C-alpha positions as CSV (number, residue, x, y, z in Angstrom):
1,M,70.9,23.4,-34.0
2,S,72.2,26.9,-34.1
3,A,70.3,29.8,-32.5
4,E,69.5,31.1,-36.0
5,D,68.1,27.8,-37.2
6,K,65.9,27.5,-34.0
7,E,64.6,31.0,-34.5
8,A,63.9,30.2,-38.2
9,A,62.0,27.0,-37.3
10,L,59.9,28.9,-34.7
11,L,59.2,31.6,-37.1
12,A,58.1,29.1,-39.8
13,F,55.8,27.5,-37.2
14,R,54.3,30.8,-36.0
15,S,53.5,31.9,-39.6
16,G,51.9,28.5,-40.4
17,L,54.5,27.8,-43.1
18,C,55.5,24.7,-41.0
19,P,52.5,23.1,-39.3
20,I,54.5,21.0,-36.9
21,L,57.2,22.0,-34.5
22,V,59.4,19.3,-32.9
23,S,61.2,20.5,-29.8
24,T,62.7,19.6,-26.5
25,S,61.3,20.8,-23.2
26,V,63.0,24.2,-24.0
27,I,59.5,25.3,-25.0
28,E,58.2,24.9,-21.4
29,V,58.6,28.7,-20.9
30,G,58.9,31.7,-23.0
31,I,57.3,30.4,-26.2
32,D,53.9,31.9,-27.2
33,V,52.3,30.7,-30.4
34,R,48.7,31.4,-29.8
35,E,47.5,29.3,-32.7
36,A,49.1,26.1,-31.4
37,D,46.4,23.7,-30.5
38,L,48.0,20.3,-30.4
39,M,50.9,18.9,-28.3
40,L,52.3,15.5,-28.1
41,I,54.6,14.7,-25.2
42,Y,56.5,11.5,-25.8
43,D,57.5,9.5,-22.6
44,P,56.1,12.0,-20.1
45,S,57.4,9.9,-17.3
46,H,60.7,11.8,-17.7
47,F,59.0,15.0,-16.5
48,A,57.7,16.3,-13.2
49,L,53.9,17.1,-13.0
50,S,54.7,20.9,-12.8
51,S,56.8,20.6,-16.0
52,L,54.1,18.7,-17.8
53,H,51.6,21.4,-16.7
54,Q,53.9,24.1,-18.0
55,L,54.3,22.3,-21.3
56,R,50.6,21.8,-21.7
57,G,50.1,25.5,-21.0
58,R,51.9,26.3,-24.3
59,I,48.8,25.4,-26.3
60,G,45.2,26.6,-26.4
61,R,46.2,30.2,-25.9
62,S,43.8,31.5,-28.6
63,G,40.7,30.4,-26.7
64,E,40.1,27.5,-29.1
65,K,40.0,23.9,-28.0
66,A,43.4,22.4,-27.6
67,T,44.6,18.8,-27.1
68,C,47.7,17.6,-25.2
69,L,48.5,13.9,-25.8
70,L,50.7,12.0,-23.4
71,V,52.4,9.0,-25.1
72,Y,53.0,6.6,-22.4
73,D,54.1,2.9,-22.7
74,D,55.3,2.1,-19.2
75,N,53.4,-0.4,-17.0
76,D,54.3,1.5,-13.8
77,P,50.9,2.1,-12.0
78,D,52.5,5.0,-9.9
79,E,53.4,6.7,-13.2
80,L,50.0,6.3,-14.6
81,D,48.6,7.6,-11.4
82,K,50.9,10.7,-11.7
83,L,49.7,11.3,-15.2
84,N,46.0,11.0,-14.2
85,V,46.6,14.0,-11.9
86,L,47.4,16.1,-14.9
87,V,44.5,14.7,-16.9
88,A,42.1,15.4,-14.1
89,S,43.1,18.9,-13.3
90,N,44.1,22.3,-14.8
91,D,44.7,23.8,-11.4
92,G,48.4,24.7,-11.2
93,F,48.3,24.9,-7.4
94,H,46.9,21.4,-7.0
95,I,49.3,20.0,-9.6
96,A,52.3,21.6,-7.8
97,E,51.1,20.2,-4.5
98,E,50.7,16.7,-6.0
99,D,54.2,17.1,-7.6
100,L,55.7,18.0,-4.1
101,K,54.0,15.0,-2.5
102,R,55.4,12.7,-5.2
103,R,58.9,14.1,-5.7
104,G,59.6,15.5,-2.3
105,P,60.8,19.0,-1.4
106,G,64.5,18.5,-2.0
107,Q,66.9,20.2,0.3
108,L,65.7,23.3,2.2
109,A,69.2,24.6,2.4
110,G,71.1,23.2,-0.6
111,T,71.1,22.5,-4.3
112,K,69.0,19.3,-4.5
113,Q,65.7,20.2,-6.1
114,S,63.7,17.0,-5.5
115,G,63.7,13.9,-3.4
116,L,63.3,13.4,0.3
117,P,64.9,15.9,2.6
118,D,67.7,15.0,5.0
119,F,65.2,15.0,7.8
120,Q,61.7,13.4,7.8
121,F,60.0,14.7,10.9
122,V,57.2,16.6,9.2
123,N,55.3,16.8,6.0
124,L,55.6,20.3,4.4
125,I,52.0,20.1,3.0
126,D,50.1,18.4,5.8
127,D,51.9,20.3,8.6
128,F,51.9,23.7,7.0
129,K,49.5,25.1,9.6
130,M,51.9,24.0,12.4
131,F,54.8,26.0,10.7
132,E,52.5,29.1,10.7
133,Y,51.6,28.7,14.4
134,A,55.3,28.2,15.3
135,R,56.2,31.3,13.3
136,D,53.6,33.3,14.9
137,D,54.4,32.1,18.4
138,A,58.2,32.8,17.9
139,T,57.4,36.2,16.5
140,Y,55.2,37.0,19.5
141,I,57.8,35.7,22.1
142,L,60.6,37.6,20.4
143,A,58.6,40.9,20.1
144,H,57.4,40.8,23.8
145,S,60.6,39.8,25.4
146,E,62.8,42.2,27.3
147,E,65.9,40.4,26.3
148,K,68.0,42.8,24.1
149,Q,69.4,39.9,22.1
150,F,65.8,39.1,20.8
151,A,65.4,42.7,19.6
152,Y,68.6,42.3,17.6
153,I,67.3,39.0,16.1
154,I,64.0,40.7,15.1
155,G,66.0,43.5,13.5
156,E,68.2,41.1,11.5
157,A,65.3,39.0,10.4
158,S,63.5,42.1,9.2
159,K,66.5,43.0,7.1
160,E,66.6,39.5,5.5
161,T,62.9,39.8,4.5
162,S,63.3,43.1,2.7
163,G,61.7,45.2,5.3
164,V,58.8,42.9,6.2
165,S,58.4,43.4,10.0
166,M,58.1,40.2,12.1
167,A,56.5,42.1,15.0
């Protein structure tokens, strides 16, 4: 479909001339049709929870009641459990956290956006407090050391964090 045809279809939907818009997940971001109040997502198992939450957020923007239907025909209990997270919550943070638990964080330094990381020593969600303590301890040690090389490290880290001081 050409860009002009896509724009014409969206305009017809916005104006009410066409009551139904059939689309791919391209509508996940950037489309705002306040009157849209019904969405049907066919085979939601192909989407991450965070994407389903984004899609669902495209409807019900006028303040009126909206309905998002998930057409699911798989017998996978894990997939049904995943979809029930979306059914039970509108909290984007909770949904993102569940998505991270289920899909994994991907690579911390790389291009892989989901799946288990190359190392599996910690759980990024459950052990987050430990990371905060480690960061605070390292910052304190570096800031209070008389080693000149540590002052250099703090300076470089501050540059990388756009002026946010580590001390």
